[in-house]
BAVEX-754527 format. One line per 2 residues: for each residue y, z, x of N, C-alpha, C, O, CB. Coordinates in steps of 0.05 Angstrom, whole numbers. Atoms other than C-alpha are relative to their C-alpha. Glycine has a CB too. Layout:
Y,Z,X,Y,Z,X,Y,Z,X,Y,Z,X,Y,Z,X ~ ...
//
This chain:
-11,-11,25,-1223,10,225,-19,-4,-23,-35,-23,-23,27,-13,-6 ~ 19,1,23,-1260,22,160,7,-24,-17,29,-34,-18,1,25,-16
-3,23,18,-1271,-34,111,1,10,-29,-18,22,-38,-23,-20,4 ~ -3,-9,28,-1246,-20,40,-18,-16,-18,-25,-38,-12,29,-1,-10
16,15,19,-1288,-39,-20,16,-23,-11,41,-22,-13,-10,18,-22 ~ -14,23,11,-1271,-107,-50,17,7,-24,8,24,-41,-19,-23,-7
-18,-5,23,-1213,-106,-99,-1,-24,-19,-3,-47,-9,29,7,8 ~ -1,22,19,-1211,-148,-162,27,-14,3,48,-1,1,-4,10,-29
-26,14,-5,-1158,-202,-149,16,-5,-26,21,-28,-33,-5,-26,13 ~ -17,3,24,-1118,-189,-212,25,16,4,24,40,12,-16,10,-25
-25,-13,-4,-1045,-172,-209,3,22,-21,-2,18,-44,24,-19,-2 ~ -4,-22,19,-1029,-104,-240,30,4,-6,37,23,-20,-11,26,12
-29,-3,5,-953,-115,-241,10,-19,-21,34,-23,-24,15,-3,26 ~ -7,20,21,-955,-166,-298,17,-23,11,34,-34,-3,16,14,-22
-14,23,-11,-930,-219,-251,28,5,9,43,-14,15,0,-22,-19 ~ -28,-5,-8,-865,-184,-233,4,-5,30,23,-19,37,7,29,-6
-3,2,-28,-875,-180,-158,-13,-24,13,-2,-36,32,-10,25,13 ~ 16,20,-13,-927,-232,-142,-1,-25,-17,-9,-24,-40,-29,10,5
1,26,13,-920,-306,-161,-20,-18,14,-19,-22,38,29,-13,-1 ~ 21,17,-11,-979,-352,-152,3,-28,-12,-9,-34,-33,-29,11,-6
-7,26,11,-952,-423,-162,-23,-20,0,-24,-38,-16,24,-10,15 ~ 21,20,-3,-1014,-460,-139,-26,16,5,-36,18,28,6,-19,25
24,-16,-3,-1076,-417,-152,-23,-15,14,-29,-37,7,-10,10,-27 ~ 23,11,-15,-1134,-429,-104,-21,22,1,-23,35,22,8,-10,28
19,-22,1,-1190,-382,-125,-21,0,21,-34,20,27,-13,1,-27 ~ 21,3,-21,-1237,-408,-71,11,2,28,-4,-2,47,-15,-25,-4
-12,-2,-26,-1188,-398,-14,-13,22,17,-22,42,6,30,4,-3 ~ 11,-20,-18,-1211,-359,47,20,20,10,13,40,22,-13,-14,23
-21,-18,-8,-1144,-326,61,23,-2,-20,28,-23,-31,9,-7,29 ~ -24,0,17,-1084,-305,21,25,2,18,27,20,35,0,24,-21
-24,0,-16,-1016,-322,51,23,11,-18,30,-1,-37,7,-29,10 ~ -21,-13,15,-962,-275,26,27,-7,12,32,-3,36,-3,31,0
-26,10,-9,-891,-304,31,22,17,-11,25,21,-35,4,-29,-9 ~ -22,-18,7,-831,-258,31,27,-13,6,32,-22,28,-2,27,15
-25,15,-2,-761,-287,19,21,14,18,19,38,25,12,-4,-27 ~ -23,-9,-15,-697,-280,59,20,15,-18,15,17,-42,14,-24,13
-21,-14,15,-635,-241,37,12,-19,-21,21,-41,-14,22,11,18 ~ -10,16,22,-613,-268,-31,-21,-21,-10,-15,-35,-29,24,-15,9
20,20,7,-677,-310,-35,-18,10,-22,-18,33,-30,-16,-7,24 ~ 18,-6,22,-729,-313,-89,-28,-13,6,-30,-28,25,10,-10,-27
27,10,-3,-803,-329,-96,-1,-31,-1,-16,-43,14,-19,11,-21 ~ 0,29,4,-787,-401,-117,8,-15,26,3,-39,28,18,-8,-23
-6,13,-25,-760,-415,-47,-25,-10,14,-24,-30,29,15,20,19 ~ 26,7,-12,-833,-419,-26,-17,-19,-17,-40,-24,-10,-15,24,7
15,18,17,-855,-465,-82,-10,-25,15,-34,-31,13,16,-9,-24 ~ 10,23,-15,-858,-527,-37,-22,7,20,-41,-8,24,23,-13,16
20,-9,-18,-898,-488,14,-26,6,-14,-48,-2,-4,9,25,16 ~ 24,-6,16,-947,-464,-39,-15,-25,-7,-39,-26,-8,7,16,-25
12,25,8,-959,-535,-60,-11,-16,23,-29,-33,20,20,-17,-15 ~ 7,17,-23,-967,-562,10,-21,13,19,-34,-1,34,24,-6,16
19,-14,-17,-1010,-509,45,-28,-11,-5,-34,-19,-28,0,30,-4 ~ 28,9,3,-1083,-530,57,-15,17,-21,-7,39,-27,-14,0,26
15,-12,21,-1135,-512,5,-11,27,7,-17,44,-10,-22,-18,-9 ~ 12,-25,-8,-1162,-454,46,19,24,-3,10,46,0,-11,-1,28
-20,-21,2,-1098,-414,35,11,3,-28,21,-17,-40,24,-6,20 ~ -11,-7,27,-1079,-381,-31,27,13,5,28,35,15,-20,19,-16
-28,-10,-6,-1003,-372,-28,10,18,-22,11,10,-46,19,-25,4 ~ -11,-20,19,-974,-310,-61,29,3,8,35,11,31,-16,27,1
-29,-1,-6,-897,-311,-65,11,25,-13,7,30,-37,14,-25,-10 ~ -11,-25,9,-860,-245,-72,27,-5,-14,44,-19,-3,3,20,23
-26,1,14,-804,-238,-123,12,28,0,1,47,-12,-4,-10,-29 ~ -14,-26,0,-756,-181,-108,15,4,-26,21,-15,-40,20,1,24
-17,-5,24,-719,-146,-165,28,-10,4,38,-13,26,0,31,-6 ~ -28,6,-1,-649,-166,-183,7,-30,2,30,-36,7,13,13,22
-5,28,-2,-656,-242,-183,-17,-16,-20,-39,-7,-27,-4,-11,29 ~ 14,17,19,-676,-298,-230,-10,16,-24,6,30,-37,-24,-15,13
10,-14,24,-722,-270,-284,-1,30,3,-7,44,-16,-28,-10,-7 ~ -1,-29,-4,-716,-200,-253,28,10,5,32,32,14,-18,7,24
-28,-7,-7,-640,-199,-248,10,25,-15,30,37,-7,18,-23,-6 ~ -9,-24,15,-634,-143,-300,-11,26,12,-3,48,4,-8,-2,-29
12,-23,-12,-676,-96,-257,17,12,22,33,-3,34,-28,-6,10 ~ -16,-13,-22,-645,-46,-208,-7,-13,27,-30,-19,33,-6,30,1
4,11,-27,-635,-74,-138,-12,21,19,-8,45,15,27,-11,11 ~ 11,-18,-21,-671,-45,-78,13,-8,26,11,-31,35,-31,-3,2
-15,7,-24,-629,-41,-15,-11,14,24,3,23,42,29,8,-3 ~ 14,-13,-22,-681,-11,32,-25,-15,7,-42,-20,-11,-6,30,-7
24,14,-8,-733,-48,72,-25,17,-4,-45,7,-14,2,-8,30 ~ 24,-16,5,-782,11,71,-8,2,-29,-31,1,-36,4,28,11
6,-1,29,-776,17,-5,-11,-26,-10,-31,-27,-25,25,8,-16 ~ 11,26,8,-786,-58,-14,-29,-2,10,-46,-12,-5,17,-22,12
27,2,-11,-847,-54,32,-20,18,-16,-42,9,-20,0,9,29 ~ 18,-18,16,-876,5,-8,-8,-14,-26,-31,-14,-34,14,26,-6
5,13,26,-869,-34,-73,-17,-25,3,-35,-30,-13,26,-7,-13 ~ 16,24,-4,-897,-99,-45,-28,7,8,-47,-5,-2,13,-18,23
26,-10,-7,-955,-62,-13,-17,7,-24,-40,-1,-27,2,24,19 ~ 14,-8,24,-974,-31,-79,-7,-24,-18,-29,-26,-28,17,19,-17
5,24,17,-968,-98,-116,-22,-17,12,-36,-31,-3,26,-16,-3 ~ 20,17,-13,-1013,-132,-64,-28,13,1,-47,-2,7,9,-6,27
26,-13,-3,-1070,-81,-66,-22,-15,-16,-44,-18,-5,2,28,-10 ~ 21,14,14,-1108,-119,-120,-8,-27,12,-28,-39,4,8,-4,-29
6,26,-12,-1105,-182,-78,-13,2,28,-16,-18,41,26,-16,3 ~ 11,-4,-27,-1136,-152,-16,-31,-3,1,-44,9,18,7,28,10
28,5,0,-1206,-176,-33,-8,-20,22,-32,-24,27,-9,-11,-27 ~ 5,18,-22,-1199,-227,24,23,3,20,43,16,13,-3,-30,-10
-20,-5,-21,-1158,-231,88,28,-7,-10,32,-27,-25,-6,-17,24 ~ -28,4,7,-1082,-226,79,15,-8,25,12,5,46,12,25,-12
-18,8,-21,-1033,-263,123,28,2,-12,32,0,-36,-5,-29,11 ~ -27,-4,10,-958,-252,118,20,-19,14,19,-22,39,9,29,5
-21,16,-10,-900,-300,126,26,10,-12,29,11,-36,-4,-31,-7 ~ -26,-10,9,-830,-271,122,22,-14,15,21,-16,39,2,30,3
-23,13,-13,-764,-306,135,24,19,-1,31,30,-22,7,-27,-14 ~ -24,-16,-2,-703,-268,159,-6,29,-9,-24,42,2,23,-12,-16
6,-26,10,-701,-202,120,-29,2,-7,-42,23,-4,18,8,-23 ~ 28,0,9,-769,-221,93,-20,5,23,-41,16,18,-7,-26,-12
17,-5,-23,-798,-217,164,-2,30,5,-23,41,11,11,-13,25 ~ 0,-30,-3,-778,-143,168,-18,12,-22,-33,30,-16,29,11,-1
16,-10,22,-809,-130,100,-30,-6,5,-47,11,1,9,-12,-27 ~ 27,7,-5,-872,-168,119,-13,17,22,-36,26,19,-2,-30,9
10,-17,-22,-879,-128,183,-7,28,-11,-28,39,-5,21,3,22 ~ 5,-27,10,-873,-62,145,-24,0,-20,-39,19,-21,25,10,-15
23,1,18,-923,-85,92,-26,-1,16,-46,12,10,2,-25,-19 ~ 24,2,-17,-973,-104,147,-6,27,12,-29,34,15,5,-21,22
5,-27,-11,-963,-35,178,-13,18,-21,-30,34,-14,27,12,9 ~ 11,-17,21,-978,-2,111,-30,-7,-5,-46,11,-10,16,-3,-26
28,8,5,-1042,-42,102,-18,11,23,-40,20,18,-3,-30,-2 ~ 15,-12,-22,-1066,-20,171,-2,30,-2,-24,41,0,12,-8,27
-1,-29,0,-1045,52,164,-14,12,-24,-29,31,-22,29,9,0 ~ 11,-12,25,-1065,65,91,-28,-10,-7,-43,5,-19,19,-6,-22
25,12,9,-1124,18,81,-18,-10,22,-41,-19,17,6,-23,-18 ~ 17,10,-22,-1150,0,150,-3,-30,0,-23,-40,11,-26,13,-1
2,29,2,-1137,-74,135,19,-12,20,44,-9,18,7,-9,-29 ~ -16,14,-20,-1113,-115,194,6,-28,-11,-12,-42,-19,-14,-1,27
-8,26,11,-1074,-177,173,-13,-22,16,-18,-20,40,31,-3,1 ~ 10,23,-14,-1102,-245,190,21,-11,19,14,-22,40,-8,-22,-21
-22,8,-18,-1034,-260,220,26,9,-13,28,12,-37,1,-31,5 ~ -27,-5,9,-961,-241,215,18,-22,12,20,-24,36,10,29,8
-18,20,-9,-911,-298,218,29,10,-6,37,12,-29,-5,-27,-15 ~ -27,-11,3,-841,-270,231,20,-22,6,23,-31,29,4,24,20
-17,24,-2,-790,-325,219,30,8,-1,38,23,-18,-6,-20,-22 ~ -29,-3,1,-716,-325,235,10,28,1,30,35,-12,10,-13,-24
-7,-29,0,-713,-251,251,-5,12,27,-25,7,40,-16,15,-22 ~ 4,-15,-25,-703,-207,311,-23,20,-3,-28,29,-26,26,14,8
20,-21,1,-758,-158,329,13,26,-8,36,30,-3,-14,2,27 ~ -11,-26,7,-749,-88,301,11,15,24,29,32,21,-22,17,-14
-9,-14,-25,-740,-64,373,24,-14,13,32,-6,35,-22,1,20 ~ -23,15,-11,-682,-113,383,23,0,-21,30,-22,-30,-7,-29,9
-20,-1,22,-629,-89,332,27,-9,9,34,-9,33,2,28,-11 ~ -28,6,-4,-558,-113,326,16,18,-20,6,24,-41,7,-30,-3
-17,-14,19,-500,-75,295,14,-21,-17,31,-36,-7,21,19,15 ~ -11,20,18,-482,-117,234,10,14,-25,-2,33,-35,-20,-22,-7
-12,-13,24,-438,-101,174,8,-21,-21,28,-18,-35,25,16,8 ~ -6,21,20,-440,-164,131,0,12,-28,16,5,-45,-20,-23,2
2,-11,26,-460,-121,72,25,16,-9,28,22,-32,-24,19,-1 ~ -24,-14,6,-393,-85,77,24,-18,-5,46,-9,-12,7,19,22
-22,19,4,-351,-148,71,7,-3,-30,-8,4,-47,-7,-27,12 ~ -8,6,28,-312,-167,8,-15,-25,-8,-30,-37,7,31,-4,-3
15,22,11,-339,-223,-36,4,-26,16,-15,-40,22,8,-5,-29 ~ -5,24,-15,-304,-278,3,-15,0,27,-27,-20,35,31,-2,6
14,-2,-26,-333,-253,69,-30,-3,-3,-43,-15,14,6,26,13 ~ 29,2,4,-403,-248,40,-7,-30,-6,-27,-40,4,-8,17,-24
4,28,6,-398,-319,12,1,-17,26,-15,-35,30,19,-10,-21 ~ -3,14,-25,-374,-345,79,-24,3,18,-33,-17,31,25,9,15
24,-4,-16,-434,-314,114,-23,-17,-10,-37,-30,6,-7,30,-1 ~ 23,16,11,-484,-346,67,5,-30,4,-14,-44,10,-3,7,-30
-6,28,-4,-449,-413,71,-5,-8,29,-14,-30,35,29,-7,-8 ~ 3,6,-28,-450,-410,147,-29,-4,8,-35,-18,27,13,21,17
29,3,-6,-525,-403,147,-14,-21,-17,-37,-28,-12,-14,27,-5 ~ 11,21,18,-535,-456,93,-25,9,-15,-43,-7,-19,-6,-26,16
23,-10,14,-583,-412,56,1,-2,-30,-19,0,-43,-4,29,7 ~ -3,3,29,-555,-423,-13,17,-25,-5,36,-30,10,14,25,-13
-14,24,7,-531,-487,-45,30,6,-3,38,23,-20,-11,-13,-27 ~ -29,-6,1,-455,-488,-33,12,-7,-27,32,5,-35,15,-16,21
-10,5,27,-445,-518,-103,-4,24,-18,13,31,-34,-14,-24,-12 ~ 5,-24,16,-477,-456,-133,20,22,8,29,37,-9,-28,10,5
-19,-21,-9,-431,-412,-90,28,-5,-11,44,14,-11,1,1,30 ~ -26,6,12,-372,-446,-123,1,5,-30,22,2,-42,8,-28,6
2,-5,28,-395,-428,-193,3,30,-5,-14,46,3,-27,-11,-12 ~ -5,-28,4,-365,-362,-215,-22,15,-15,-29,37,-8,27,4,-14
21,-13,15,-419,-347,-265,-25,5,17,-37,26,16,-7,-17,-25 ~ 23,-3,-18,-474,-359,-214,6,22,21,-11,38,27,-7,-27,13
-7,-19,-20,-436,-318,-163,-3,29,-10,-14,46,4,29,-4,9 ~ 2,-27,11,-433,-258,-209,-30,9,-2,-36,33,0,12,1,-28
28,-6,2,-509,-262,-216,-13,5,27,-30,23,30,-15,-22,-14 ~ 15,-2,-25,-529,-271,-143,13,17,21,-1,27,39,-3,-28,11
-12,-16,-22,-477,-234,-101,-10,28,2,-14,38,24,30,0,-5 ~ 11,-28,-2,-502,-164,-119,-27,0,15,-32,18,31,-3,13,-27
26,1,-13,-573,-184,-97,4,-6,30,-10,5,47,-18,-21,-13 ~ -4,7,-28,-547,-216,-33,11,24,15,2,29,38,20,-24,2
-11,-24,-14,-506,-154,-16,-21,21,4,-22,33,26,24,11,-16 ~ 21,-21,-3,-564,-107,-29,-20,-8,21,-29,9,37,-14,4,-27
19,10,-21,-610,-150,14,12,3,28,-2,11,46,-8,-29,-6 ~ -13,-3,-26,-560,-152,71,1,29,8,-3,36,31,28,-12,-1
-1,-28,-6,-553,-77,66,-28,9,10,-30,24,29,9,17,-24 ~ 27,-7,-8,-629,-70,70,-6,-10,28,-16,5,45,-20,-12,-20
6,12,-26,-634,-117,130,16,13,22,6,18,44,6,-30,-1 ~ -17,-9,-21,-575,-89,168,-2,30,5,6,40,27,29,-6,-7
4,-29,-4,-592,-15,159,-29,7,7,-35,31,10,9,15,-24 ~ 28,-5,-6,-666,-23,173,-4,11,28,5,-1,47,-16,-26,-4
8,-12,-26,-693,22,228,-29,8,-3,-35,27,-18,19,24,8 ~ 29,-7,4,-769,24,235,-7,28,10,4,38,29,-17,-21,15
10,-26,-9,-804,90,239,-19,-4,23,-33,-24,25,-14,15,-23 ~ 19,3,-23,-843,103,303,-29,-2,-11,-35,9,-32,2,25,19
27,3,9,-916,84,298,-15,-18,19,-4,-30,37,-2,-10,-28 ~ 17,17,-17,-974,47,329,7,-30,-5,15,-37,-27,-30,5,-6
-4,28,4,-966,-28,340,-22,-12,-18,-44,0,-21,0,-16,27 ~ 20,14,16,-1003,-77,295,-23,-9,18,-21,-8,43,12,-23,-16
23,10,-16,-1070,-106,316,-6,-29,-7,-26,-40,1,-25,17,-6 ~ 4,27,9,-1062,-175,285,14,-20,18,32,-12,33,9,-3,-29
-16,20,-13,-1040,-241,315,29,0,-12,32,2,-36,-13,-28,-3 ~ -28,1,9,-964,-245,311,14,-25,11,14,-29,35,16,26,8
-14,25,-8,-925,-310,312,29,2,-8,35,4,-32,-14,-25,-13 ~ -29,0,5,-849,-308,318,9,-29,0,3,-45,18,16,17,21
-10,27,2,-815,-372,295,31,1,-5,40,16,-22,-14,-15,-23 ~ -29,0,3,-741,-387,302,11,-28,4,-2,-46,14,14,19,21
-14,25,-5,-691,-444,302,17,4,25,28,25,30,19,-7,-24 ~ -14,-2,-25,-659,-459,369,30,4,-3,42,14,16,-5,-25,17
-29,-3,4,-589,-459,339,6,23,-20,28,23,-32,11,-26,-11 ~ -3,-22,19,-598,-396,296,19,21,12,12,33,33,-27,12,-7
-18,-20,-10,-538,-349,305,-10,29,-4,1,48,7,27,-3,-12 ~ 10,-27,7,-579,-291,277,-22,11,19,-28,34,17,-10,-1,-28
22,-10,-17,-633,-288,330,-2,-19,25,-1,-43,23,-27,0,-14 ~ 5,15,-25,-642,-310,403,-30,0,6,-45,15,-5,17,13,24
28,1,-8,-707,-329,436,-9,26,12,-31,35,9,-4,-23,20 ~ 7,-25,-12,-705,-264,475,-4,21,-21,-23,37,-19,23,9,19
4,-19,22,-696,-223,411,-26,-5,-15,-39,14,-24,24,0,-18 ~ 24,7,14,-753,-260,379,-25,7,17,-45,16,6,-1,-30,-8
22,-6,-18,-798,-252,440,-7,30,0,-29,37,7,7,-9,28 ~ 5,-28,1,-790,-177,432,-21,8,-21,-31,31,-21,26,15,-5
22,-6,19,-839,-181,373,-26,5,14,-44,18,3,-3,-24,-20 ~ 25,-3,-15,-894,-183,426,-8,30,3,-31,37,4,2,-13,27
5,-29,-4,-887,-107,434,-9,13,-26,-17,37,-25,25,13,10 ~ 7,-12,26,-903,-96,360,-28,-7,-9,-35,-1,-32,19,-10,-21
28,5,6,-975,-119,363,-17,2,25,-7,-4,47,-4,-27,-14 ~ 19,1,-22,-1036,-110,407,-17,-25,-2,-34,-29,15,-18,26,-1
14,26,3,-1061,-177,382,14,-22,15,34,-16,29,-3,-7,-29 ~ -13,23,-14,-1043,-246,409,28,-4,-11,33,0,-34,-17,-25,-3
-28,6,8,-969,-264,408,7,-28,8,0,-37,30,19,20,13 ~ -9,28,-5,-938,-333,403,29,-1,-9,37,9,-30,-17,-21,-15
-28,6,8,-864,-353,402,2,-30,-3,-3,-45,15,20,11,22 ~ -3,29,6,-850,-420,369,30,-5,-6,41,8,-24,-18,-8,-24
-28,6,3,-780,-449,375,3,-28,-12,-6,-48,0,16,2,26 ~ -5,25,13,-759,-504,327,29,-8,6,45,8,15,-5,1,-31
-28,8,-2,-695,-544,328,14,10,-25,2,22,-42,3,-32,3 ~ -16,-8,23,-639,-532,277,8,29,0,4,43,20,-15,-7,-26
-11,-27,1,-609,-467,253,-18,20,-15,-42,18,-14,26,-1,-13 ~ 14,-22,13,-628,-407,211,-21,-9,-20,-42,3,-22,20,19,-13
19,10,20,-661,-446,156,-14,-26,10,-17,-45,-5,14,-6,-27 ~ 15,22,-11,-699,-493,202,-25,-7,-16,-34,-30,-17,-9,7,29
25,3,14,-761,-483,159,2,-18,-25,-19,-28,-35,-11,26,-9 ~ -3,18,23,-732,-525,101,-7,-28,9,-23,-42,-4,28,2,-11
5,27,-8,-731,-590,139,-25,-3,18,-37,-25,19,24,-11,16 ~ 23,1,-18,-786,-573,188,-25,13,-13,-42,24,1,6,14,26
22,-14,14,-834,-547,134,-28,-10,9,-46,6,12,3,-4,-30 ~ 26,11,-8,-891,-594,155,-9,13,26,-33,20,29,1,-30,3
7,-12,-25,-889,-567,226,-6,30,-2,-23,41,11,22,-5,21 ~ 5,-29,5,-884,-495,202,-28,4,-12,-43,21,-3,21,12,-19
27,-2,12,-946,-506,159,-22,-6,20,-43,7,20,-2,-19,-24 ~ 20,6,-20,-983,-537,217,-4,24,19,-26,30,27,8,-25,17
2,-24,-17,-966,-477,260,-16,22,-13,-33,34,0,29,10,7 ~ 15,-21,14,-992,-429,208,-30,-8,-3,-47,9,1,12,6,-28
27,9,4,-1054,-471,194,-16,4,26,-40,12,25,0,-30,-8 ~ 14,-3,-25,-1072,-470,268,-10,29,4,-30,34,17,18,-8,23
7,-29,-4,-1073,-393,266,-18,11,-22,-28,33,-20,25,16,2 ~ 14,-11,23,-1108,-386,199,-26,-14,-6,-40,-7,-25,17,-1,-24
24,15,6,-1166,-435,203,-25,18,-2,-42,13,-18,-4,-22,21 ~ 23,-17,0,-1215,-380,219,9,29,-3,10,44,16,-17,-4,27
-10,-27,4,-1189,-316,187,-21,21,5,-45,16,2,11,2,-28 ~ 18,-23,-4,-1219,-248,202,-9,10,-27,7,12,-46,14,23,16
10,-11,26,-1264,-221,147,10,28,-4,10,45,14,-31,0,0 ~ -12,-26,5,-1232,-161,114,-21,22,0,-15,45,-4,15,1,-26
//
């Protein structure tokens, strides 16, 4: 594939989409982290601070939450991927790797596809966490539940502080974003296309009700590069307590990134 000219690593979105909590201008690879449904860029703040110096961590902030809560929500994985892809173009002066958790894994996959298709840039790696492969869909309708049902779903996965879920003011702020994200994740259907060419690492918790090892192993069909399945203990948000091991796993795959 062709090699694009170097891009100046300056964000053109005024910091709306891309958050760089721990700038590392001399890093050899940029690790783009995409949040789960209802999540925000700050979820990855501990990871940004802990990753080795060779990785410059870029955390994606979706519209409709925290400082972007007044912006229109996006309830489509392809649209989110289009917007993230555009926001990341100025950062493609060095290899890009992607880490996405849950819904974020689907978005990360689609962004990686766009970089290959539109720019000829093959990702240094794609880390798909806590998410079934696009070729292993389930019929889910959480996004159609009433508020109580939506809250019960989030509580069952322990993805949001239960104290926050009991605060009506906070609920009014976060439930619309959670519902839009669930709609995006549950209605996502990938368009046909060539598989990726990058290393792909699927990571799941052994007790995660949202994905089985078989569903995660199906990610292998979505790349012509090396595939690895890593199973951790715990549930859907295994990466919170097992962050050190998650970082070690990524570090092992990113030590010698491919030159863009």
